[in-house]
C-alpha atoms as an extended CHARMM CRD file, in Angstrom:
* protein
*
       182  EXT
         1         1  MET       CA            -35.4290000000      -95.5590000000       60.8180000000  PROA      1               0.0000000000
         2         2  ALA       CA            -31.9190000000      -96.1520000000       62.0690000000  PROA      2               0.0000000000
         3         3  GLY       CA            -29.2870000000      -94.8810000000       59.6760000000  PROA      3               0.0000000000
         4         4  TRP       CA            -31.8550000000      -92.6890000000       57.5850000000  PROA      4               0.0000000000
         5         5  ARG       CA            -30.3330000000      -89.2820000000       56.5480000000  PROA      5               0.0000000000
         6         6  MET       CA            -32.3270000000      -86.4760000000       55.2470000000  PROA      6               0.0000000000
         7         7  HSD       CA            -30.9280000000      -84.9110000000       52.1060000000  PROA      7               0.0000000000
         8         8  VAL       CA            -32.1700000000      -81.3110000000       51.5630000000  PROA      8               0.0000000000
         9         9  GLU       CA            -31.2340000000      -79.5540000000       48.4510000000  PROA      9               0.0000000000
        10        10  ILE       CA            -32.3830000000      -76.1710000000       46.7570000000  PROA      10              0.0000000000
        11        11  ARG       CA            -32.9050000000      -76.0550000000       42.9770000000  PROA      11              0.0000000000
        12        12  PRO       CA            -33.2250000000      -72.6030000000       41.4220000000  PROA      12              0.0000000000
        13        13  ILE       CA            -36.7610000000      -72.2940000000       39.8840000000  PROA      13              0.0000000000
        14        14  GLY       CA            -37.2970000000      -73.0650000000       36.2640000000  PROA      14              0.0000000000
        15        15  LEU       CA            -40.4370000000      -73.7790000000       34.0750000000  PROA      15              0.0000000000
        16        16  GLU       CA            -39.6570000000      -77.4820000000       34.4690000000  PROA      16              0.0000000000
        17        17  PHE       CA            -40.8220000000      -77.2610000000       38.0480000000  PROA      17              0.0000000000
        18        18  ALA       CA            -44.3370000000      -76.1400000000       37.3950000000  PROA      18              0.0000000000
        19        19  GLU       CA            -45.8760000000      -79.6130000000       37.8900000000  PROA      19              0.0000000000
        20        20  ASP       CA            -43.9630000000      -80.2560000000       41.0500000000  PROA      20              0.0000000000
        21        21  LEU       CA            -44.7920000000      -76.8400000000       42.4520000000  PROA      21              0.0000000000
        22        22  ALA       CA            -48.5190000000      -77.1530000000       41.6200000000  PROA      22              0.0000000000
        23        23  LYS       CA            -48.7170000000      -80.5950000000       43.1550000000  PROA      23              0.0000000000
        24        24  ILE       CA            -47.0330000000      -79.4980000000       46.5600000000  PROA      24              0.0000000000
        25        25  TYR       CA            -49.2860000000      -76.2060000000       46.5560000000  PROA      25              0.0000000000
        26        26  ARG       CA            -52.3930000000      -78.4950000000       46.1240000000  PROA      26              0.0000000000
        27        27  GLU       CA            -51.2940000000      -80.7930000000       48.8850000000  PROA      27              0.0000000000
        28        28  ASN       CA            -50.5870000000      -78.1300000000       51.3520000000  PROA      28              0.0000000000
        29        29  ARG       CA            -53.3110000000      -75.6920000000       50.4120000000  PROA      29              0.0000000000
        30        30  ASP       CA            -55.1310000000      -75.9200000000       53.8380000000  PROA      30              0.0000000000
        31        31  PHE       CA            -51.8840000000      -75.8250000000       55.7460000000  PROA      31              0.0000000000
        32        32  LEU       CA            -50.5670000000      -72.6120000000       53.9680000000  PROA      32              0.0000000000
        33        33  ARG       CA            -53.9170000000      -70.7970000000       53.9220000000  PROA      33              0.0000000000
        34        34  PRO       CA            -53.2770000000      -68.7060000000       57.1660000000  PROA      34              0.0000000000
        35        35  TYR       CA            -49.7470000000      -67.7300000000       55.9260000000  PROA      35              0.0000000000
        36        36  GLU       CA            -50.2280000000      -67.0550000000       52.1950000000  PROA      36              0.0000000000
        37        37  PRO       CA            -52.5580000000      -64.5390000000       50.3090000000  PROA      37              0.0000000000
        38        38  ASP       CA            -55.8020000000      -65.7700000000       48.9380000000  PROA      38              0.0000000000
        39        39  ARG       CA            -55.1290000000      -67.6420000000       45.6570000000  PROA      39              0.0000000000
        40        40  PRO       CA            -57.3920000000      -68.3010000000       42.7170000000  PROA      40              0.0000000000
        41        41  GLU       CA            -58.0940000000      -71.8350000000       41.7400000000  PROA      41              0.0000000000
        42        42  SER       CA            -55.9730000000      -71.5950000000       38.6710000000  PROA      42              0.0000000000
        43        43  PHE       CA            -52.8010000000      -70.9890000000       40.8550000000  PROA      43              0.0000000000
        44        44  PHE       CA            -53.0270000000      -74.5940000000       41.9850000000  PROA      44              0.0000000000
        45        45  THR       CA            -52.7490000000      -75.9330000000       38.4600000000  PROA      45              0.0000000000
        46        46  THR       CA            -49.6230000000      -76.6560000000       36.4150000000  PROA      46              0.0000000000
        47        47  ASN       CA            -50.5570000000      -73.9850000000       33.8930000000  PROA      47              0.0000000000
        48        48  GLY       CA            -51.0770000000      -71.5210000000       36.8520000000  PROA      48              0.0000000000
        49        49  GLN       CA            -47.6530000000      -72.4340000000       38.0980000000  PROA      49              0.0000000000
        50        50  LEU       CA            -46.1560000000      -71.9150000000       34.6400000000  PROA      50              0.0000000000
        51        51  ARG       CA            -47.5950000000      -68.3560000000       34.6760000000  PROA      51              0.0000000000
        52        52  HSD       CA            -46.3310000000      -67.8330000000       38.2960000000  PROA      52              0.0000000000
        53        53  ILE       CA            -42.8800000000      -69.0640000000       37.4950000000  PROA      53              0.0000000000
        54        54  ARG       CA            -42.5980000000      -66.9140000000       34.2760000000  PROA      54              0.0000000000
        55        55  ARG       CA            -43.2530000000      -63.9100000000       36.5740000000  PROA      55              0.0000000000
        56        56  ILE       CA            -40.6750000000      -65.0250000000       39.0870000000  PROA      56              0.0000000000
        57        57  LEU       CA            -38.2010000000      -65.6500000000       36.3550000000  PROA      57              0.0000000000
        58        58  GLY       CA            -38.8150000000      -62.0430000000       35.0780000000  PROA      58              0.0000000000
        59        59  GLU       CA            -38.0150000000      -60.8080000000       38.5270000000  PROA      59              0.0000000000
        60        60  MET       CA            -34.8500000000      -62.9090000000       38.7410000000  PROA      60              0.0000000000
        61        61  ASP       CA            -33.6580000000      -61.6140000000       35.3950000000  PROA      61              0.0000000000
        62        62  ARG       CA            -34.0850000000      -58.1290000000       36.8030000000  PROA      62              0.0000000000
        63        63  GLY       CA            -32.0750000000      -58.9090000000       39.8290000000  PROA      63              0.0000000000
        64        64  LEU       CA            -35.1020000000      -58.3650000000       42.1920000000  PROA      64              0.0000000000
        65        65  ARG       CA            -35.4840000000      -61.9450000000       43.5050000000  PROA      65              0.0000000000
        66        66  TRP       CA            -33.8610000000      -65.3900000000       43.8220000000  PROA      66              0.0000000000
        67        67  THR       CA            -36.2480000000      -68.3180000000       44.1200000000  PROA      67              0.0000000000
        68        68  ALA       CA            -35.6360000000      -72.0920000000       44.5510000000  PROA      68              0.0000000000
        69        69  LEU       CA            -37.6850000000      -75.2780000000       45.2670000000  PROA      69              0.0000000000
        70        70  ILE       CA            -36.7500000000      -77.1490000000       48.3060000000  PROA      70              0.0000000000
        71        71  TYR       CA            -36.2620000000      -81.0050000000       47.7280000000  PROA      71              0.0000000000
        72        72  LEU       CA            -36.0080000000      -83.5690000000       50.4270000000  PROA      72              0.0000000000
        73        73  THR       CA            -34.4660000000      -86.6780000000       49.2490000000  PROA      73              0.0000000000
        74        74  GLY       CA            -35.4190000000      -85.9470000000       45.6560000000  PROA      74              0.0000000000
        75        75  GLN       CA            -39.0770000000      -85.0880000000       46.3340000000  PROA      75              0.0000000000
        76        76  PRO       CA            -40.4870000000      -81.5240000000       46.2320000000  PROA      76              0.0000000000
        77        77  ALA       CA            -40.8880000000      -80.3400000000       49.8520000000  PROA      77              0.0000000000
        78        78  GLY       CA            -41.3240000000      -76.5180000000       49.7780000000  PROA      78              0.0000000000
        79        79  LEU       CA            -40.3190000000      -73.1030000000       48.2960000000  PROA      79              0.0000000000
        80        80  ILE       CA            -37.8100000000      -70.4640000000       49.4890000000  PROA      80              0.0000000000
        81        81  THR       CA            -37.0250000000      -66.9690000000       47.9610000000  PROA      81              0.0000000000
        82        82  ILE       CA            -34.9700000000      -63.8940000000       48.5480000000  PROA      82              0.0000000000
        83        83  ASN       CA            -37.3280000000      -61.1430000000       47.3450000000  PROA      83              0.0000000000
        84        84  ASN       CA            -37.4260000000      -57.3980000000       47.2070000000  PROA      84              0.0000000000
        85        85  ILE       CA            -33.5790000000      -57.3730000000       46.6000000000  PROA      85              0.0000000000
        86        86  LEU       CA            -32.3280000000      -53.8070000000       46.9360000000  PROA      86              0.0000000000
        87        87  ARG       CA            -28.7750000000      -52.7480000000       45.6710000000  PROA      87              0.0000000000
        88        88  GLY       CA            -27.0510000000      -49.4530000000       46.1670000000  PROA      88              0.0000000000
        89        89  VAL       CA            -26.3620000000      -48.4260000000       49.6190000000  PROA      89              0.0000000000
        90        90  LEU       CA            -28.5640000000      -51.1600000000       51.2110000000  PROA      90              0.0000000000
        91        91  GLN       CA            -27.4210000000      -54.3880000000       49.4240000000  PROA      91              0.0000000000
        92        92  CYS       CA            -30.2960000000      -56.3890000000       51.1270000000  PROA      92              0.0000000000
        93        93  GLY       CA            -33.1950000000      -58.7760000000       50.4060000000  PROA      93              0.0000000000
        94        94  ARG       CA            -36.0110000000      -60.4080000000       52.1910000000  PROA      94              0.0000000000
        95        95  VAL       CA            -36.2090000000      -64.1630000000       52.7370000000  PROA      95              0.0000000000
        96        96  GLY       CA            -39.5440000000      -66.1330000000       52.7570000000  PROA      96              0.0000000000
        97        97  TYR       CA            -39.9560000000      -69.8810000000       52.8540000000  PROA      97              0.0000000000
        98        98  TRP       CA            -42.4540000000      -72.5610000000       53.3640000000  PROA      98              0.0000000000
        99        99  VAL       CA            -42.1290000000      -76.3420000000       53.9160000000  PROA      99              0.0000000000
       100       100  ALA       CA            -44.7340000000      -79.0960000000       53.3300000000  PROA      100             0.0000000000
       101       101  GLU       CA            -46.7560000000      -79.8620000000       56.4270000000  PROA      101             0.0000000000
       102       102  LYS       CA            -45.6450000000      -83.5030000000       56.4360000000  PROA      102             0.0000000000
       103       103  GLU       CA            -41.9940000000      -82.3220000000       56.5220000000  PROA      103             0.0000000000
       104       104  GLY       CA            -42.3050000000      -79.9230000000       59.4240000000  PROA      104             0.0000000000
       105       105  SER       CA            -40.1930000000      -80.1480000000       62.4750000000  PROA      105             0.0000000000
       106       106  ARG       CA            -37.4720000000      -82.1710000000       60.8160000000  PROA      106             0.0000000000
       107       107  GLY       CA            -35.0030000000      -79.3490000000       60.0940000000  PROA      107             0.0000000000
       108       108  VAL       CA            -35.8290000000      -79.0790000000       56.4170000000  PROA      108             0.0000000000
       109       109  ALA       CA            -36.6100000000      -75.2460000000       56.4850000000  PROA      109             0.0000000000
       110       110  SER       CA            -33.5030000000      -74.5350000000       58.5950000000  PROA      110             0.0000000000
       111       111  THR       CA            -31.3170000000      -76.4730000000       56.1490000000  PROA      111             0.0000000000
       112       112  ALA       CA            -32.7910000000      -74.8420000000       53.1610000000  PROA      112             0.0000000000
       113       113  LEU       CA            -32.4230000000      -71.4790000000       54.7960000000  PROA      113             0.0000000000
       114       114  ARG       CA            -28.8100000000      -72.0890000000       55.5530000000  PROA      114             0.0000000000
       115       115  LEU       CA            -28.2460000000      -73.0900000000       51.9480000000  PROA      115             0.0000000000
       116       116  VAL       CA            -29.9780000000      -69.8010000000       50.7440000000  PROA      116             0.0000000000
       117       117  LEU       CA            -27.9080000000      -67.7800000000       53.1340000000  PROA      117             0.0000000000
       118       118  ASP       CA            -24.8720000000      -69.0630000000       51.2820000000  PROA      118             0.0000000000
       119       119  VAL       CA            -26.4960000000      -67.7590000000       47.9390000000  PROA      119             0.0000000000
       120       120  ALA       CA            -27.4620000000      -64.5520000000       49.3400000000  PROA      120             0.0000000000
       121       121  PHE       CA            -24.0030000000      -63.6010000000       50.9650000000  PROA      121             0.0000000000
       122       122  CYS       CA            -21.6790000000      -65.3660000000       48.3750000000  PROA      122             0.0000000000
       123       123  GLU       CA            -23.3560000000      -65.3480000000       44.9960000000  PROA      123             0.0000000000
       124       124  LEU       CA            -25.7560000000      -62.2790000000       45.3530000000  PROA      124             0.0000000000
       125       125  ALA       CA            -23.2160000000      -60.4100000000       47.6020000000  PROA      125             0.0000000000
       126       126  LEU       CA            -26.0610000000      -59.1140000000       49.9320000000  PROA      126             0.0000000000
       127       127  HSD       CA            -24.9140000000      -57.3400000000       53.0610000000  PROA      127             0.0000000000
       128       128  ARG       CA            -28.2110000000      -58.0870000000       54.9930000000  PROA      128             0.0000000000
       129       129  VAL       CA            -31.0710000000      -60.5240000000       54.7410000000  PROA      129             0.0000000000
       130       130  GLU       CA            -34.2590000000      -59.5660000000       56.4970000000  PROA      130             0.0000000000
       131       131  ALA       CA            -37.3620000000      -61.6110000000       57.4820000000  PROA      131             0.0000000000
       132       132  SER       CA            -40.6940000000      -61.2510000000       59.0000000000  PROA      132             0.0000000000
       133       133  VAL       CA            -42.6510000000      -63.9370000000       60.8600000000  PROA      133             0.0000000000
       134       134  ARG       CA            -46.0270000000      -63.8660000000       62.1970000000  PROA      134             0.0000000000
       135       135  THR       CA            -45.8970000000      -63.5270000000       66.0430000000  PROA      135             0.0000000000
       136       136  ASP       CA            -48.0790000000      -66.7130000000       66.2520000000  PROA      136             0.0000000000
       137       137  ASN       CA            -45.7130000000      -68.7990000000       64.3120000000  PROA      137             0.0000000000
       138       138  PRO       CA            -42.9650000000      -69.9850000000       66.7540000000  PROA      138             0.0000000000
       139       139  ARG       CA            -41.6770000000      -72.7300000000       64.4780000000  PROA      139             0.0000000000
       140       140  SER       CA            -40.7620000000      -70.4210000000       61.8000000000  PROA      140             0.0000000000
       141       141  ARG       CA            -39.1500000000      -67.9800000000       64.2820000000  PROA      141             0.0000000000
       142       142  ARG       CA            -37.0990000000      -70.8120000000       65.4050000000  PROA      142             0.0000000000
       143       143  VAL       CA            -35.8860000000      -71.5730000000       61.9420000000  PROA      143             0.0000000000
       144       144  LEU       CA            -34.6960000000      -67.9990000000       61.7440000000  PROA      144             0.0000000000
       145       145  GLU       CA            -32.8980000000      -68.0500000000       65.0970000000  PROA      145             0.0000000000
       146       146  LYS       CA            -31.0970000000      -71.3760000000       64.2700000000  PROA      146             0.0000000000
       147       147  ASN       CA            -29.7370000000      -69.5290000000       61.3480000000  PROA      147             0.0000000000
       148       148  ARG       CA            -28.5110000000      -66.5310000000       63.4480000000  PROA      148             0.0000000000
       149       149  PHE       CA            -31.2660000000      -64.0050000000       62.6330000000  PROA      149             0.0000000000
       150       150  HSD       CA            -31.7550000000      -61.5310000000       65.4060000000  PROA      150             0.0000000000
       151       151  LEU       CA            -34.9690000000      -59.8410000000       66.4220000000  PROA      151             0.0000000000
       152       152  ILE       CA            -34.9870000000      -56.0770000000       65.6070000000  PROA      152             0.0000000000
       153       153  GLY       CA            -38.7220000000      -55.3870000000       66.5200000000  PROA      153             0.0000000000
       154       154  THR       CA            -42.3400000000      -56.0330000000       66.0830000000  PROA      154             0.0000000000
       155       155  ALA       CA            -44.5320000000      -54.5180000000       63.3580000000  PROA      155             0.0000000000
       156       156  ARG       CA            -48.1020000000      -54.1530000000       64.3660000000  PROA      156             0.0000000000
       157       157  ASP       CA            -50.7260000000      -54.8700000000       61.8250000000  PROA      157             0.0000000000
       158       158  HSD       CA            -47.8570000000      -55.6330000000       59.4690000000  PROA      158             0.0000000000
       159       159  VAL       CA            -49.6440000000      -58.1160000000       56.9560000000  PROA      159             0.0000000000
       160       160  PHE       CA            -53.1390000000      -58.9350000000       55.9040000000  PROA      160             0.0000000000
       161       161  LEU       CA            -53.4350000000      -62.6600000000       55.8540000000  PROA      161             0.0000000000
       162       162  ASP       CA            -56.2970000000      -65.0800000000       56.6100000000  PROA      162             0.0000000000
       163       163  GLY       CA            -58.8620000000      -62.4270000000       56.7860000000  PROA      163             0.0000000000
       164       164  GLN       CA            -57.0990000000      -59.9360000000       59.1470000000  PROA      164             0.0000000000
       165       165  TRP       CA            -54.2080000000      -57.8300000000       59.9480000000  PROA      165             0.0000000000
       166       166  ARG       CA            -51.4300000000      -59.6780000000       61.6850000000  PROA      166             0.0000000000
       167       167  ASP       CA            -48.5350000000      -58.6370000000       63.8320000000  PROA      167             0.0000000000
       168       168  GLU       CA            -44.9930000000      -59.8650000000       62.7330000000  PROA      168             0.0000000000
       169       169  PHE       CA            -41.6450000000      -60.0910000000       64.3860000000  PROA      169             0.0000000000
       170       170  LEU       CA            -38.9530000000      -58.2720000000       62.1570000000  PROA      170             0.0000000000
       171       171  MET       CA            -35.6780000000      -60.2490000000       62.0370000000  PROA      171             0.0000000000
       172       172  GLU       CA            -32.2490000000      -59.6990000000       60.3710000000  PROA      172             0.0000000000
       173       173  ARG       CA            -29.0500000000      -61.3370000000       59.6670000000  PROA      173             0.0000000000
       174       174  HSD       CA            -25.8310000000      -59.6520000000       58.2640000000  PROA      174             0.0000000000
       175       175  SER       CA            -23.2900000000      -61.2390000000       56.0910000000  PROA      175             0.0000000000
       176       176  PRO       CA            -20.3130000000      -62.7550000000       57.9470000000  PROA      176             0.0000000000
       177       177  PRO       CA            -17.2990000000      -60.5120000000       58.1210000000  PROA      177             0.0000000000
       178       178  ILE       CA            -14.5370000000      -61.3900000000       55.4180000000  PROA      178             0.0000000000
       179       179  SER       CA            -11.2760000000      -62.2940000000       56.9490000000  PROA      179             0.0000000000
       180       180  PRO       CA             -8.4510000000      -59.9660000000       55.8540000000  PROA      180             0.0000000000
       181       181  GLY       CA             -6.3630000000      -62.8940000000       54.8030000000  PROA      181             0.0000000000
       182       182  ILE       CA             -8.6750000000      -64.1980000000       52.1450000000  PROA      182             0.0000000000
C-alpha cells in the first residue's frame, strides 16, 4: 500500500462511544482474555458499555482517571487510560492500554501512548506516569520503551489474570523538565 498513512487519534470517552467500545471488545474478546479480568456477558453489550462508561466518567469527574478510545483512520482500535491518579506530593498516574489484535505491530499503541503522555504531562500536570506489563508480553514492553519508560523492577505474583498470579515489570516515565526560558 504505497502512500498509505496511519492516522491515530485518541478521543476522550463519552456515552456516545458505547456501541463502538462494545463492538471492539466483542471482536477482541479472545485476544484480550489473558490480559483482562473475567468479564460477565453483559460487559460485551452496548448497555454493558454504557454502565462501564458511566462509572469511568464518574472517576474522571473526581480526577481519578482519564480515559480515551483509540481510533485508527476513523475506526475504533482500542482503549487507553491513565488511572489511579494521585495528587498531593506524588502527582502520578498509571497508564493502561490495549489495541485490537488486527492492528498490532503497526505502531498504533506507541502513537496512542505518546498522545496520552502529552495529556498526562501537559493537561493533567502529572510528574510521573507508571505502567506495569506482564513479563510474557514483550510487545507491550516495547511500546513503553519506545515512549521512554524505564524499568524500575519486577513485581512477583503482581496480578491475577487468566486463572493465575502473573509477574509484571514495573516501569515509569517522568515529565520532561521545563526549560527556564518558557
